[in-house]
Every structure is written in structure tokens, then in C-alpha cells.
C-alpha positions as CSV (number, residue, x, y, z in Angstrom):
1,I,53.5,84.0,-0.3
2,I,54.1,81.9,2.8
3,R,50.9,80.0,2.3
4,S,51.8,79.2,-1.3
5,L,55.2,78.0,-0.2
6,I,53.6,75.7,2.3
7,Y,51.3,74.4,-0.4
8,I,54.3,73.8,-2.7
9,I,56.2,71.9,0.0
10,L,53.2,69.8,0.8
11,G,52.6,69.2,-2.9
12,I,56.2,68.1,-3.4
13,R,55.9,65.8,-0.3
14,L,52.7,64.3,-1.8
15,N,54.3,64.0,-5.2
16,I,57.3,62.1,-3.8
17,V,54.9,59.4,-2.6
18,Y,53.5,59.2,-6.1
19,I,56.9,59.5,-7.9
20,I,58.5,56.5,-6.1
21,P,56.2,53.8,-7.7
22,I,56.4,55.7,-11.0
23,F,60.2,55.6,-10.8
24,A,60.0,51.8,-10.0
25,R,57.7,51.4,-13.1
26,Y,59.9,53.4,-15.4
27,I,63.3,52.4,-14.1
28,T,63.8,50.6,-17.5
29,N,62.7,53.8,-19.4
30,P,64.5,56.8,-17.9
31,I,63.3,59.0,-20.8
32,K,59.7,58.7,-19.6
33,V,60.8,59.6,-16.0
34,Y,62.7,62.6,-17.4
35,F,59.7,63.9,-19.3
36,Y,57.4,63.3,-16.3
37,I,59.7,65.4,-14.0
38,L,59.9,68.1,-16.7
39,K,56.1,68.2,-16.8
40,K,55.8,68.3,-13.0
41,V,58.3,71.2,-12.8
42,F,56.5,73.1,-15.5
43,I,53.2,72.6,-13.6
44,Y,54.8,73.9,-10.4
45,S,56.4,76.9,-12.1
46,K,53.0,77.7,-13.6
47,S,51.2,77.5,-10.3
48,I,53.8,79.7,-8.6
49,R,53.3,82.3,-11.3
50,D,49.5,82.3,-10.7
């Protein structure tokens, strides 16, 4: 469990690096950002369940 938590934290930290330019790109289109975040959250919840 601890190992998976570390992976999640590292994954989130890596994703922040990727999300910043995506936010900059989609700042004019917040709906796309919203769906992107929803997709990411869904992927994380799926990986936690596995």
C-alpha cells in the first residue's frame, strides 16, 4: 500500500509538470481542461483499485 502511495505521489508530481503547459494551451478553453482532469482522476482511481 505504501509503495502504491509513493507511486501515486510521484505520478501526480510528474503530471503537474505536464499539466502546466496543457493549462497554458487550454486556458482559453476551460472545458477541455475540465475533461482532461476528469480523465486523469478516473485513470488514477482505476490504478488505485488494481
